[in-house]
PyMOL Python script that loads the backbone (N, CA, C, O; Angstrom):
from pymol import cmd

cmd.read_pdbstr("""\
ATOM      1  N   MET A   1       8.704  22.073 -11.441  1.00  0.00           N
ATOM      2  CA  MET A   1      10.027  21.495 -11.458  1.00  0.00           C
ATOM      3  C   MET A   1      10.726  21.825 -10.133  1.00  0.00           C
ATOM      4  O   MET A   1      10.615  22.942  -9.628  1.00  0.00           O
ATOM      5  N   VAL A   2      11.417  20.883  -9.601  1.00  0.00           N
ATOM      6  CA  VAL A   2      12.187  21.076  -8.373  1.00  0.00           C
ATOM      7  C   VAL A   2      13.661  21.101  -8.766  1.00  0.00           C
ATOM      8  O   VAL A   2      14.229  20.084  -9.164  1.00  0.00           O
ATOM      9  N   LEU A   3      14.261  22.262  -8.650  1.00  0.00           N
ATOM     10  CA  LEU A   3      15.654  22.447  -9.052  1.00  0.00           C
ATOM     11  C   LEU A   3      16.613  21.801  -8.064  1.00  0.00           C
ATOM     12  O   LEU A   3      16.283  21.619  -6.891  1.00  0.00           O
ATOM     13  N   ASP A   4      17.804  21.455  -8.548  1.00  0.00           N
ATOM     14  CA  ASP A   4      18.834  20.884  -7.680  1.00  0.00           C
ATOM     15  C   ASP A   4      19.166  21.825  -6.520  1.00  0.00           C
ATOM     16  O   ASP A   4      19.413  21.375  -5.401  1.00  0.00           O
ATOM     17  N   GLU A   5      19.170  23.121  -6.790  1.00  0.00           N
ATOM     18  CA  GLU A   5      19.483  24.097  -5.739  1.00  0.00           C
ATOM     19  C   GLU A   5      18.473  24.013  -4.591  1.00  0.00           C
ATOM     20  O   GLU A   5      18.825  24.200  -3.426  1.00  0.00           O
ATOM     21  N   TRP A   6      17.224  23.732  -4.935  1.00  0.00           N
ATOM     22  CA  TRP A   6      16.188  23.614  -3.905  1.00  0.00           C
ATOM     23  C   TRP A   6      16.405  22.380  -3.058  1.00  0.00           C
ATOM     24  O   TRP A   6      16.220  22.412  -1.842  1.00  0.00           O
ATOM     25  N   VAL A   7      16.799  21.288  -3.701  1.00  0.00           N
ATOM     26  CA  VAL A   7      17.075  20.063  -2.957  1.00  0.00           C
ATOM     27  C   VAL A   7      18.301  20.281  -2.060  1.00  0.00           C
ATOM     28  O   VAL A   7      18.322  19.839  -0.911  1.00  0.00           O
ATOM     29  N   ASP A   8      19.313  20.959  -2.589  1.00  0.00           N
ATOM     30  CA  ASP A   8      20.503  21.271  -1.785  1.00  0.00           C
ATOM     31  C   ASP A   8      20.161  22.158  -0.597  1.00  0.00           C
ATOM     32  O   ASP A   8      20.778  22.044   0.461  1.00  0.00           O
ATOM     33  N   ALA A   9      19.186  23.037  -0.764  1.00  0.00           N
ATOM     34  CA  ALA A   9      18.799  23.975   0.295  1.00  0.00           C
ATOM     35  C   ALA A   9      18.105  23.292   1.463  1.00  0.00           C
ATOM     36  O   ALA A   9      17.904  23.917   2.504  1.00  0.00           O
ATOM     37  N   ILE A  10      17.737  22.031   1.316  1.00  0.00           N
ATOM     38  CA  ILE A  10      17.098  21.292   2.405  1.00  0.00           C
ATOM     39  C   ILE A  10      17.991  21.310   3.645  1.00  0.00           C
ATOM     40  O   ILE A  10      17.494  21.261   4.771  1.00  0.00           O
ATOM     41  N   ASP A  11      19.300  21.379   3.442  1.00  0.00           N
ATOM     42  CA  ASP A  11      20.249  21.454   4.560  1.00  0.00           C
ATOM     43  C   ASP A  11      19.877  22.559   5.550  1.00  0.00           C
ATOM     44  O   ASP A  11      20.075  22.408   6.755  1.00  0.00           O
ATOM     45  N   HIS A  12      19.346  23.652   5.046  1.00  0.00           N
ATOM     46  CA  HIS A  12      19.110  24.848   5.855  1.00  0.00           C
ATOM     47  C   HIS A  12      17.716  24.919   6.476  1.00  0.00           C
ATOM     48  O   HIS A  12      17.421  25.861   7.212  1.00  0.00           O
ATOM     49  N   ILE A  13      16.875  23.966   6.201  1.00  0.00           N
ATOM     50  CA  ILE A  13      15.510  23.974   6.731  1.00  0.00           C
ATOM     51  C   ILE A  13      15.534  23.577   8.202  1.00  0.00           C
ATOM     52  O   ILE A  13      16.137  22.573   8.580  1.00  0.00           O
ATOM     53  N   THR A  14      14.872  24.379   9.019  1.00  0.00           N
ATOM     54  CA  THR A  14      14.879  24.134  10.471  1.00  0.00           C
ATOM     55  C   THR A  14      13.476  23.949  11.044  1.00  0.00           C
ATOM     56  O   THR A  14      13.316  23.844  12.261  1.00  0.00           O
ATOM     57  N   VAL A  15      12.478  23.907  10.200  1.00  0.00           N
ATOM     58  CA  VAL A  15      11.097  23.753  10.657  1.00  0.00           C
ATOM     59  C   VAL A  15      10.507  22.481  10.054  1.00  0.00           C
ATOM     60  O   VAL A  15      10.994  22.007   9.027  1.00  0.00           O
ATOM     61  N   PRO A  16       9.468  21.921  10.674  1.00  0.00           N
ATOM     62  CA  PRO A  16       8.804  20.744  10.093  1.00  0.00           C
ATOM     63  C   PRO A  16       8.179  21.094   8.740  1.00  0.00           C
ATOM     64  O   PRO A  16       7.726  22.218   8.523  1.00  0.00           O
ATOM     65  N   LEU A  17       8.165  20.130   7.852  1.00  0.00           N
ATOM     66  CA  LEU A  17       7.613  20.314   6.507  1.00  0.00           C
ATOM     67  C   LEU A  17       6.493  19.316   6.250  1.00  0.00           C
ATOM     68  O   LEU A  17       6.479  18.213   6.797  1.00  0.00           O
ATOM     69  N   TYR A  18       5.563  19.727   5.412  1.00  0.00           N
ATOM     70  CA  TYR A  18       4.574  18.795   4.869  1.00  0.00           C
ATOM     71  C   TYR A  18       4.574  19.033   3.372  1.00  0.00           C
ATOM     72  O   TYR A  18       4.237  20.124   2.911  1.00  0.00           O
ATOM     73  N   LEU A  19       4.947  18.025   2.619  1.00  0.00           N
ATOM     74  CA  LEU A  19       5.032  18.142   1.168  1.00  0.00           C
ATOM     75  C   LEU A  19       3.937  17.301   0.524  1.00  0.00           C
ATOM     76  O   LEU A  19       3.727  16.145   0.891  1.00  0.00           O
ATOM     77  N   PHE A  20       3.245  17.897  -0.439  1.00  0.00           N
ATOM     78  CA  PHE A  20       2.185  17.222  -1.176  1.00  0.00           C
ATOM     79  C   PHE A  20       2.571  17.180  -2.652  1.00  0.00           C
ATOM     80  O   PHE A  20       3.005  18.187  -3.213  1.00  0.00           O
ATOM     81  N   PHE A  21       2.413  16.025  -3.275  1.00  0.00           N
ATOM     82  CA  PHE A  21       2.734  15.878  -4.686  1.00  0.00           C
ATOM     83  C   PHE A  21       1.613  15.145  -5.405  1.00  0.00           C
ATOM     84  O   PHE A  21       0.917  14.308  -4.831  1.00  0.00           O
ATOM     85  N   GLY A  22       1.460  15.486  -6.677  1.00  0.00           N
ATOM     86  CA  GLY A  22       0.538  14.756  -7.531  1.00  0.00           C
ATOM     87  C   GLY A  22       1.265  13.587  -8.171  1.00  0.00           C
ATOM     88  O   GLY A  22       2.369  13.751  -8.689  1.00  0.00           O
ATOM     89  N   GLY A  23       0.671  12.435  -8.140  1.00  0.00           N
ATOM     90  CA  GLY A  23       1.298  11.237  -8.674  1.00  0.00           C
ATOM     91  C   GLY A  23       1.473  11.233 -10.186  1.00  0.00           C
ATOM     92  O   GLY A  23       2.302  10.493 -10.716  1.00  0.00           O
ATOM     93  N   ILE A  24       0.691  12.061 -10.883  1.00  0.00           N
ATOM     94  CA  ILE A  24       0.828  12.142 -12.342  1.00  0.00           C
ATOM     95  C   ILE A  24       1.335  13.520 -12.768  1.00  0.00           C
ATOM     96  O   ILE A  24       1.060  13.974 -13.879  1.00  0.00           O
ATOM     97  N   ASP A  25       2.063  14.168 -11.895  1.00  0.00           N
ATOM     98  CA  ASP A  25       2.646  15.481 -12.169  1.00  0.00           C
ATOM     99  C   ASP A  25       3.802  15.317 -13.158  1.00  0.00           C
ATOM    100  O   ASP A  25       4.799  14.675 -12.825  1.00  0.00           O
ATOM    101  N   PRO A  26       3.694  15.883 -14.377  1.00  0.00           N
ATOM    102  CA  PRO A  26       4.771  15.727 -15.354  1.00  0.00           C
ATOM    103  C   PRO A  26       6.002  16.569 -15.021  1.00  0.00           C
ATOM    104  O   PRO A  26       7.079  16.333 -15.569  1.00  0.00           O
ATOM    105  N   PHE A  27       5.851  17.549 -14.127  1.00  0.00           N
ATOM    106  CA  PHE A  27       6.961  18.439 -13.796  1.00  0.00           C
ATOM    107  C   PHE A  27       7.795  17.939 -12.618  1.00  0.00           C
ATOM    108  O   PHE A  27       8.967  18.293 -12.489  1.00  0.00           O
ATOM    109  N   ILE A  28       7.196  17.124 -11.768  1.00  0.00           N
ATOM    110  CA  ILE A  28       7.907  16.569 -10.613  1.00  0.00           C
ATOM    111  C   ILE A  28       7.693  15.059 -10.641  1.00  0.00           C
ATOM    112  O   ILE A  28       6.767  14.549 -10.010  1.00  0.00           O
ATOM    113  N   PRO A  29       8.545  14.349 -11.368  1.00  0.00           N
ATOM    114  CA  PRO A  29       8.372  12.903 -11.489  1.00  0.00           C
ATOM    115  C   PRO A  29       8.631  12.173 -10.180  1.00  0.00           C
ATOM    116  O   PRO A  29       9.265  12.697  -9.265  1.00  0.00           O
ATOM    117  N   HIS A  30       8.124  10.953 -10.121  1.00  0.00           N
ATOM    118  CA  HIS A  30       8.246  10.128  -8.917  1.00  0.00           C
ATOM    119  C   HIS A  30       9.699  10.008  -8.453  1.00  0.00           C
ATOM    120  O   HIS A  30       9.965  10.009  -7.251  1.00  0.00           O
ATOM    121  N   GLU A  31      10.628   9.907  -9.384  1.00  0.00           N
ATOM    122  CA  GLU A  31      12.044   9.775  -9.025  1.00  0.00           C
ATOM    123  C   GLU A  31      12.535  11.004  -8.271  1.00  0.00           C
ATOM    124  O   GLU A  31      13.357  10.891  -7.362  1.00  0.00           O
ATOM    125  N   ARG A  32      12.032  12.179  -8.650  1.00  0.00           N
ATOM    126  CA  ARG A  32      12.444  13.416  -7.983  1.00  0.00           C
ATOM    127  C   ARG A  32      11.854  13.460  -6.569  1.00  0.00           C
ATOM    128  O   ARG A  32      12.525  13.885  -5.628  1.00  0.00           O
ATOM    129  N   VAL A  33      10.618  13.027  -6.425  1.00  0.00           N
ATOM    130  CA  VAL A  33       9.992  12.968  -5.101  1.00  0.00           C
ATOM    131  C   VAL A  33      10.801  12.033  -4.207  1.00  0.00           C
ATOM    132  O   VAL A  33      11.044  12.346  -3.041  1.00  0.00           O
ATOM    133  N   GLU A  34      11.217  10.894  -4.741  1.00  0.00           N
ATOM    134  CA  GLU A  34      12.042   9.964  -3.967  1.00  0.00           C
ATOM    135  C   GLU A  34      13.375  10.596  -3.579  1.00  0.00           C
ATOM    136  O   GLU A  34      13.863  10.379  -2.470  1.00  0.00           O
ATOM    137  N   GLN A  35      13.965  11.371  -4.476  1.00  0.00           N
ATOM    138  CA  GLN A  35      15.228  12.052  -4.178  1.00  0.00           C
ATOM    139  C   GLN A  35      15.041  13.070  -3.055  1.00  0.00           C
ATOM    140  O   GLN A  35      15.876  13.168  -2.156  1.00  0.00           O
ATOM    141  N   ILE A  36      13.963  13.813  -3.107  1.00  0.00           N
ATOM    142  CA  ILE A  36      13.671  14.804  -2.068  1.00  0.00           C
ATOM    143  C   ILE A  36      13.492  14.092  -0.734  1.00  0.00           C
ATOM    144  O   ILE A  36      14.067  14.504   0.274  1.00  0.00           O
ATOM    145  N   GLU A  37      12.700  13.027  -0.724  1.00  0.00           N
ATOM    146  CA  GLU A  37      12.459  12.308   0.525  1.00  0.00           C
ATOM    147  C   GLU A  37      13.751  11.690   1.062  1.00  0.00           C
ATOM    148  O   GLU A  37      13.996  11.715   2.268  1.00  0.00           O
ATOM    149  N   SER A  38      14.553  11.153   0.197  1.00  0.00           N
ATOM    150  CA  SER A  38      15.828  10.566   0.624  1.00  0.00           C
ATOM    151  C   SER A  38      16.710  11.616   1.287  1.00  0.00           C
ATOM    152  O   SER A  38      17.333  11.353   2.315  1.00  0.00           O
ATOM    153  N   ARG A  39      16.759  12.785   0.706  1.00  0.00           N
ATOM    154  CA  ARG A  39      17.576  13.890   1.258  1.00  0.00           C
ATOM    155  C   ARG A  39      17.043  14.299   2.636  1.00  0.00           C
ATOM    156  O   ARG A  39      17.821  14.521   3.563  1.00  0.00           O
ATOM    157  N   LEU A  40      15.736  14.395   2.765  1.00  0.00           N
ATOM    158  CA  LEU A  40      15.139  14.744   4.050  1.00  0.00           C
ATOM    159  C   LEU A  40      15.493  13.703   5.109  1.00  0.00           C
ATOM    160  O   LEU A  40      15.824  14.053   6.242  1.00  0.00           O
ATOM    161  N   LYS A  41      15.424  12.434   4.743  1.00  0.00           N
ATOM    162  CA  LYS A  41      15.743  11.360   5.691  1.00  0.00           C
ATOM    163  C   LYS A  41      17.202  11.392   6.103  1.00  0.00           C
ATOM    164  O   LYS A  41      17.517  11.302   7.289  1.00  0.00           O
ATOM    165  N   VAL A  42      18.093  11.519   5.131  1.00  0.00           N
ATOM    166  CA  VAL A  42      19.535  11.536   5.404  1.00  0.00           C
ATOM    167  C   VAL A  42      19.887  12.674   6.360  1.00  0.00           C
ATOM    168  O   VAL A  42      20.739  12.518   7.235  1.00  0.00           O
ATOM    169  N   LEU A  43      19.238  13.799   6.189  1.00  0.00           N
ATOM    170  CA  LEU A  43      19.528  14.966   7.022  1.00  0.00           C
ATOM    171  C   LEU A  43      18.740  14.968   8.334  1.00  0.00           C
ATOM    172  O   LEU A  43      18.909  15.867   9.157  1.00  0.00           O
ATOM    173  N   GLY A  44      17.888  13.972   8.529  1.00  0.00           N
ATOM    174  CA  GLY A  44      17.124  13.877   9.766  1.00  0.00           C
ATOM    175  C   GLY A  44      16.102  14.981   9.951  1.00  0.00           C
ATOM    176  O   GLY A  44      15.810  15.378  11.079  1.00  0.00           O
ATOM    177  N   LYS A  45      15.560  15.475   8.857  1.00  0.00           N
ATOM    178  CA  LYS A  45      14.568  16.551   8.935  1.00  0.00           C
ATOM    179  C   LYS A  45      13.209  15.993   9.352  1.00  0.00           C
ATOM    180  O   LYS A  45      12.861  14.853   9.046  1.00  0.00           O
ATOM    181  N   GLU A  46      12.462  16.825  10.053  1.00  0.00           N
ATOM    182  CA  GLU A  46      11.101  16.450  10.433  1.00  0.00           C
ATOM    183  C   GLU A  46      10.175  16.814   9.281  1.00  0.00           C
ATOM    184  O   GLU A  46      10.069  17.979   8.898  1.00  0.00           O
ATOM    185  N   TYR A  47       9.510  15.809   8.735  1.00  0.00           N
ATOM    186  CA  TYR A  47       8.665  16.062   7.576  1.00  0.00           C
ATOM    187  C   TYR A  47       7.585  14.996   7.450  1.00  0.00           C
ATOM    188  O   TYR A  47       7.663  13.914   8.033  1.00  0.00           O
ATOM    189  N   ARG A  48       6.583  15.350   6.670  1.00  0.00           N
ATOM    190  CA  ARG A  48       5.588  14.410   6.175  1.00  0.00           C
ATOM    191  C   ARG A  48       5.541  14.629   4.674  1.00  0.00           C
ATOM    192  O   ARG A  48       5.746  15.741   4.188  1.00  0.00           O
ATOM    193  N   LEU A  49       5.271  13.561   3.950  1.00  0.00           N
ATOM    194  CA  LEU A  49       5.202  13.653   2.500  1.00  0.00           C
ATOM    195  C   LEU A  49       4.043  12.782   2.040  1.00  0.00           C
ATOM    196  O   LEU A  49       3.901  11.636   2.468  1.00  0.00           O
ATOM    197  N   LYS A  50       3.227  13.339   1.171  1.00  0.00           N
ATOM    198  CA  LYS A  50       2.076  12.580   0.686  1.00  0.00           C
ATOM    199  C   LYS A  50       1.953  12.771  -0.821  1.00  0.00           C
ATOM    200  O   LYS A  50       2.041  13.886  -1.335  1.00  0.00           O
ATOM    201  N   VAL A  51       1.750  11.663  -1.508  1.00  0.00           N
ATOM    202  CA  VAL A  51       1.544  11.675  -2.952  1.00  0.00           C
ATOM    203  C   VAL A  51       0.108  11.251  -3.228  1.00  0.00           C
ATOM    204  O   VAL A  51      -0.354  10.225  -2.729  1.00  0.00           O
ATOM    205  N   TYR A  52      -0.583  12.040  -4.017  1.00  0.00           N
ATOM    206  CA  TYR A  52      -1.942  11.714  -4.444  1.00  0.00           C
ATOM    207  C   TYR A  52      -1.835  11.083  -5.829  1.00  0.00           C
ATOM    208  O   TYR A  52      -1.591  11.785  -6.810  1.00  0.00           O
ATOM    209  N   PRO A  53      -2.015   9.764  -5.921  1.00  0.00           N
ATOM    210  CA  PRO A  53      -1.725   9.023  -7.160  1.00  0.00           C
ATOM    211  C   PRO A  53      -2.413   9.551  -8.415  1.00  0.00           C
ATOM    212  O   PRO A  53      -1.821   9.521  -9.494  1.00  0.00           O
ATOM    213  N   ASP A  54      -3.639  10.030  -8.298  1.00  0.00           N
ATOM    214  CA  ASP A  54      -4.393  10.467  -9.480  1.00  0.00           C
ATOM    215  C   ASP A  54      -4.360  11.974  -9.698  1.00  0.00           C
ATOM    216  O   ASP A  54      -5.061  12.488 -10.570  1.00  0.00           O
ATOM    217  N   ALA A  55      -3.559  12.684  -8.920  1.00  0.00           N
ATOM    218  CA  ALA A  55      -3.528  14.141  -9.011  1.00  0.00           C
ATOM    219  C   ALA A  55      -2.371  14.605  -9.893  1.00  0.00           C
ATOM    220  O   ALA A  55      -1.319  13.970  -9.955  1.00  0.00           O
ATOM    221  N   ASP A  56      -2.593  15.714 -10.562  1.00  0.00           N
ATOM    222  CA  ASP A  56      -1.625  16.320 -11.468  1.00  0.00           C
ATOM    223  C   ASP A  56      -0.964  17.523 -10.781  1.00  0.00           C
ATOM    224  O   ASP A  56      -1.261  17.828  -9.626  1.00  0.00           O
ATOM    225  N   HIS A  57      -0.085  18.188 -11.492  1.00  0.00           N
ATOM    226  CA  HIS A  57       0.563  19.391 -10.990  1.00  0.00           C
ATOM    227  C   HIS A  57      -0.503  20.475 -10.760  1.00  0.00           C
ATOM    228  O   HIS A  57      -1.370  20.675 -11.610  1.00  0.00           O
ATOM    229  N   GLY A  58      -0.444  21.152  -9.650  1.00  0.00           N
ATOM    230  CA  GLY A  58      -1.411  22.206  -9.364  1.00  0.00           C
ATOM    231  C   GLY A  58      -2.772  21.684  -8.951  1.00  0.00           C
ATOM    232  O   GLY A  58      -3.778  22.376  -9.114  1.00  0.00           O
ATOM    233  N   PHE A  59      -2.816  20.480  -8.422  1.00  0.00           N
ATOM    234  CA  PHE A  59      -4.092  19.848  -8.072  1.00  0.00           C
ATOM    235  C   PHE A  59      -4.879  20.621  -7.023  1.00  0.00           C
ATOM    236  O   PHE A  59      -6.085  20.415  -6.889  1.00  0.00           O
ATOM    237  N   PHE A  60      -4.230  21.499  -6.283  1.00  0.00           N
ATOM    238  CA  PHE A  60      -4.877  22.227  -5.192  1.00  0.00           C
ATOM    239  C   PHE A  60      -5.584  23.500  -5.664  1.00  0.00           C
ATOM    240  O   PHE A  60      -6.445  24.027  -4.958  1.00  0.00           O
ATOM    241  N   CYS A  61      -5.235  23.986  -6.827  1.00  0.00           N
ATOM    242  CA  CYS A  61      -5.780  25.255  -7.328  1.00  0.00           C
ATOM    243  C   CYS A  61      -7.066  25.015  -8.111  1.00  0.00           C
ATOM    244  O   CYS A  61      -7.058  24.390  -9.171  1.00  0.00           O
ATOM    245  N   ASP A  62      -8.170  25.524  -7.566  1.00  0.00           N
ATOM    246  CA  ASP A  62      -9.466  25.275  -8.205  1.00  0.00           C
ATOM    247  C   ASP A  62      -9.691  26.109  -9.467  1.00  0.00           C
ATOM    248  O   ASP A  62     -10.751  26.013 -10.086  1.00  0.00           O
ATOM    249  N   GLU A  63      -8.729  26.910  -9.849  1.00  0.00           N
ATOM    250  CA  GLU A  63      -8.830  27.684 -11.084  1.00  0.00           C
ATOM    251  C   GLU A  63      -8.061  27.034 -12.233  1.00  0.00           C
ATOM    252  O   GLU A  63      -7.970  27.601 -13.322  1.00  0.00           O
ATOM    253  N   ARG A  64      -7.509  25.845 -11.989  1.00  0.00           N
ATOM    254  CA  ARG A  64      -6.739  25.144 -13.012  1.00  0.00           C
ATOM    255  C   ARG A  64      -7.508  23.911 -13.489  1.00  0.00           C
ATOM    256  O   ARG A  64      -8.318  23.347 -12.755  1.00  0.00           O
ATOM    257  N   SER A  65      -7.244  23.516 -14.703  1.00  0.00           N
ATOM    258  CA  SER A  65      -7.884  22.304 -15.221  1.00  0.00           C
ATOM    259  C   SER A  65      -7.375  21.057 -14.503  1.00  0.00           C
ATOM    260  O   SER A  65      -8.020  20.009 -14.554  1.00  0.00           O
ATOM    261  N   SER A  66      -6.224  21.157 -13.833  1.00  0.00           N
ATOM    262  CA  SER A  66      -5.649  20.022 -13.108  1.00  0.00           C
ATOM    263  C   SER A  66      -6.201  19.898 -11.682  1.00  0.00           C
ATOM    264  O   SER A  66      -5.783  19.017 -10.931  1.00  0.00           O
ATOM    265  N   TYR A  67      -7.131  20.770 -11.313  1.00  0.00           N
ATOM    266  CA  TYR A  67      -7.717  20.715  -9.967  1.00  0.00           C
ATOM    267  C   TYR A  67      -8.297  19.332  -9.702  1.00  0.00           C
ATOM    268  O   TYR A  67      -9.005  18.766 -10.536  1.00  0.00           O
ATOM    269  N   HIS A  68      -7.985  18.806  -8.539  1.00  0.00           N
ATOM    270  CA  HIS A  68      -8.480  17.479  -8.135  1.00  0.00           C
ATOM    271  C   HIS A  68      -9.179  17.661  -6.790  1.00  0.00           C
ATOM    272  O   HIS A  68      -8.530  17.767  -5.749  1.00  0.00           O
ATOM    273  N   ARG A  69     -10.487  17.694  -6.828  1.00  0.00           N
ATOM    274  CA  ARG A  69     -11.289  18.016  -5.646  1.00  0.00           C
ATOM    275  C   ARG A  69     -10.956  17.124  -4.446  1.00  0.00           C
ATOM    276  O   ARG A  69     -10.768  17.632  -3.341  1.00  0.00           O
ATOM    277  N   GLY A  70     -10.880  15.813  -4.644  1.00  0.00           N
ATOM    278  CA  GLY A  70     -10.620  14.895  -3.535  1.00  0.00           C
ATOM    279  C   GLY A  70      -9.238  15.095  -2.925  1.00  0.00           C
ATOM    280  O   GLY A  70      -9.090  15.135  -1.704  1.00  0.00           O
ATOM    281  N   ALA A  71      -8.230  15.220  -3.780  1.00  0.00           N
ATOM    282  CA  ALA A  71      -6.863  15.422  -3.286  1.00  0.00           C
ATOM    283  C   ALA A  71      -6.747  16.769  -2.588  1.00  0.00           C
ATOM    284  O   ALA A  71      -6.110  16.872  -1.540  1.00  0.00           O
ATOM    285  N   ALA A  72      -7.355  17.798  -3.159  1.00  0.00           N
ATOM    286  CA  ALA A  72      -7.291  19.133  -2.558  1.00  0.00           C
ATOM    287  C   ALA A  72      -7.969  19.148  -1.194  1.00  0.00           C
ATOM    288  O   ALA A  72      -7.443  19.740  -0.251  1.00  0.00           O
ATOM    289  N   ALA A  73      -9.104  18.519  -1.078  1.00  0.00           N
ATOM    290  CA  ALA A  73      -9.819  18.480   0.207  1.00  0.00           C
ATOM    291  C   ALA A  73      -8.998  17.736   1.254  1.00  0.00           C
ATOM    292  O   ALA A  73      -8.895  18.179   2.398  1.00  0.00           O
ATOM    293  N   ASP A  74      -8.417  16.611   0.864  1.00  0.00           N
ATOM    294  CA  ASP A  74      -7.603  15.852   1.802  1.00  0.00           C
ATOM    295  C   ASP A  74      -6.350  16.633   2.192  1.00  0.00           C
ATOM    296  O   ASP A  74      -5.982  16.671   3.366  1.00  0.00           O
ATOM    297  N   ALA A  75      -5.699  17.252   1.218  1.00  0.00           N
ATOM    298  CA  ALA A  75      -4.488  18.028   1.507  1.00  0.00           C
ATOM    299  C   ALA A  75      -4.810  19.186   2.446  1.00  0.00           C
ATOM    300  O   ALA A  75      -4.034  19.472   3.357  1.00  0.00           O
ATOM    301  N   TRP A  76      -5.929  19.849   2.241  1.00  0.00           N
ATOM    302  CA  TRP A  76      -6.316  20.960   3.121  1.00  0.00           C
ATOM    303  C   TRP A  76      -6.542  20.464   4.547  1.00  0.00           C
ATOM    304  O   TRP A  76      -6.084  21.083   5.507  1.00  0.00           O
ATOM    305  N   ARG A  77      -7.241  19.359   4.676  1.00  0.00           N
ATOM    306  CA  ARG A  77      -7.510  18.774   5.995  1.00  0.00           C
ATOM    307  C   ARG A  77      -6.182  18.400   6.677  1.00  0.00           C
ATOM    308  O   ARG A  77      -5.966  18.719   7.846  1.00  0.00           O
ATOM    309  N   GLU A  78      -5.312  17.730   5.943  1.00  0.00           N
ATOM    310  CA  GLU A  78      -4.009  17.325   6.485  1.00  0.00           C
ATOM    311  C   GLU A  78      -3.181  18.540   6.886  1.00  0.00           C
ATOM    312  O   GLU A  78      -2.567  18.558   7.952  1.00  0.00           O
ATOM    313  N   LEU A  79      -3.169  19.552   6.027  1.00  0.00           N
ATOM    314  CA  LEU A  79      -2.352  20.735   6.291  1.00  0.00           C
ATOM    315  C   LEU A  79      -2.852  21.519   7.499  1.00  0.00           C
ATOM    316  O   LEU A  79      -2.048  21.990   8.302  1.00  0.00           O
ATOM    317  N   THR A  80      -4.153  21.664   7.636  1.00  0.00           N
ATOM    318  CA  THR A  80      -4.663  22.403   8.796  1.00  0.00           C
ATOM    319  C   THR A  80      -4.364  21.643  10.092  1.00  0.00           C
ATOM    320  O   THR A  80      -4.075  22.265  11.114  1.00  0.00           O
ATOM    321  N   GLN A  81      -4.432  20.314  10.064  1.00  0.00           N
ATOM    322  CA  GLN A  81      -4.054  19.530  11.251  1.00  0.00           C
ATOM    323  C   GLN A  81      -2.574  19.700  11.559  1.00  0.00           C
ATOM    324  O   GLN A  81      -2.190  19.839  12.720  1.00  0.00           O
ATOM    325  N   PHE A  82      -1.745  19.690  10.524  1.00  0.00           N
ATOM    326  CA  PHE A  82      -0.303  19.880  10.670  1.00  0.00           C
ATOM    327  C   PHE A  82      -0.014  21.247  11.300  1.00  0.00           C
ATOM    328  O   PHE A  82       0.799  21.351  12.218  1.00  0.00           O
ATOM    329  N   PHE A  83      -0.680  22.287  10.806  1.00  0.00           N
ATOM    330  CA  PHE A  83      -0.489  23.631  11.376  1.00  0.00           C
ATOM    331  C   PHE A  83      -0.954  23.682  12.825  1.00  0.00           C
ATOM    332  O   PHE A  83      -0.272  24.256  13.674  1.00  0.00           O
ATOM    333  N   ARG A  84      -2.103  23.090  13.114  1.00  0.00           N
ATOM    334  CA  ARG A  84      -2.588  23.075  14.502  1.00  0.00           C
ATOM    335  C   ARG A  84      -1.547  22.445  15.421  1.00  0.00           C
ATOM    336  O   ARG A  84      -1.258  22.970  16.496  1.00  0.00           O
ATOM    337  N   GLN A  85      -0.994  21.329  14.996  1.00  0.00           N
ATOM    338  CA  GLN A  85      -0.004  20.639  15.818  1.00  0.00           C
ATOM    339  C   GLN A  85       1.253  21.484  15.994  1.00  0.00           C
ATOM    340  O   GLN A  85       1.703  21.692  17.121  1.00  0.00           O
ATOM    341  N   HIS A  86       1.814  21.964  14.918  1.00  0.00           N
ATOM    342  CA  HIS A  86       3.117  22.625  14.992  1.00  0.00           C
ATOM    343  C   HIS A  86       3.039  24.078  15.447  1.00  0.00           C
ATOM    344  O   HIS A  86       3.954  24.562  16.113  1.00  0.00           O
ATOM    345  N   LEU A  87       1.980  24.770  15.106  1.00  0.00           N
ATOM    346  CA  LEU A  87       1.854  26.148  15.581  1.00  0.00           C
ATOM    347  C   LEU A  87       1.480  26.159  17.060  1.00  0.00           C
ATOM    348  O   LEU A  87       1.901  27.053  17.794  1.00  0.00           O
ATOM    349  N   LYS A  88       0.709  25.193  17.501  1.00  0.00           N
ATOM    350  CA  LYS A  88       0.369  25.079  18.921  1.00  0.00           C
ATOM    351  C   LYS A  88       1.637  24.847  19.731  1.00  0.00           C
ATOM    352  O   LYS A  88       1.794  25.426  20.806  1.00  0.00           O
ATOM    353  N   GLU A  89       2.550  24.004  19.231  1.00  0.00           N
ATOM    354  CA  GLU A  89       3.802  23.731  19.919  1.00  0.00           C
ATOM    355  C   GLU A  89       4.664  24.980  19.993  1.00  0.00           C
ATOM    356  O   GLU A  89       5.464  25.117  20.919  1.00  0.00           O
ATOM    357  N   ALA A  90       4.524  25.882  19.054  1.00  0.00           N
ATOM    358  CA  ALA A  90       5.369  27.080  19.016  1.00  0.00           C
ATOM    359  C   ALA A  90       4.898  28.162  19.972  1.00  0.00           C
ATOM    360  O   ALA A  90       5.644  29.093  20.277  1.00  0.00           O
ATOM    361  N   ILE A  91       3.670  28.045  20.444  1.00  0.00           N
ATOM    362  CA  ILE A  91       3.111  29.096  21.323  1.00  0.00           C
ATOM    363  C   ILE A  91       3.600  28.906  22.738  1.00  0.00           C
ATOM    364  O   ILE A  91       3.245  29.684  23.624  1.00  0.00           O
TER     365      ILE A  91
END
""", "prot")
cmd.dss("prot")
cmd.show_as("cartoon", "prot")
cmd.util.cbc("prot")
cmd.orient("prot")
């Protein structure tokens, strides 16, 4: 679940973000993802957001029944590229 306080806290974020969501996540519905993205856009934050349509909540954790191998592999690849880009810029 993404609390309203967390969405409000987006104001204070000063670093690039990469957000990953499962498209069938019962705890973070599509409408909430849209609200988060809208807030990021309005505030001009640097971010990437990706939804894996067939993935559930916790799709990245291989110890959960909701683990989704394809989504997790893609998210890991995307995240490591994101870190390479942004951490390299920080050096």
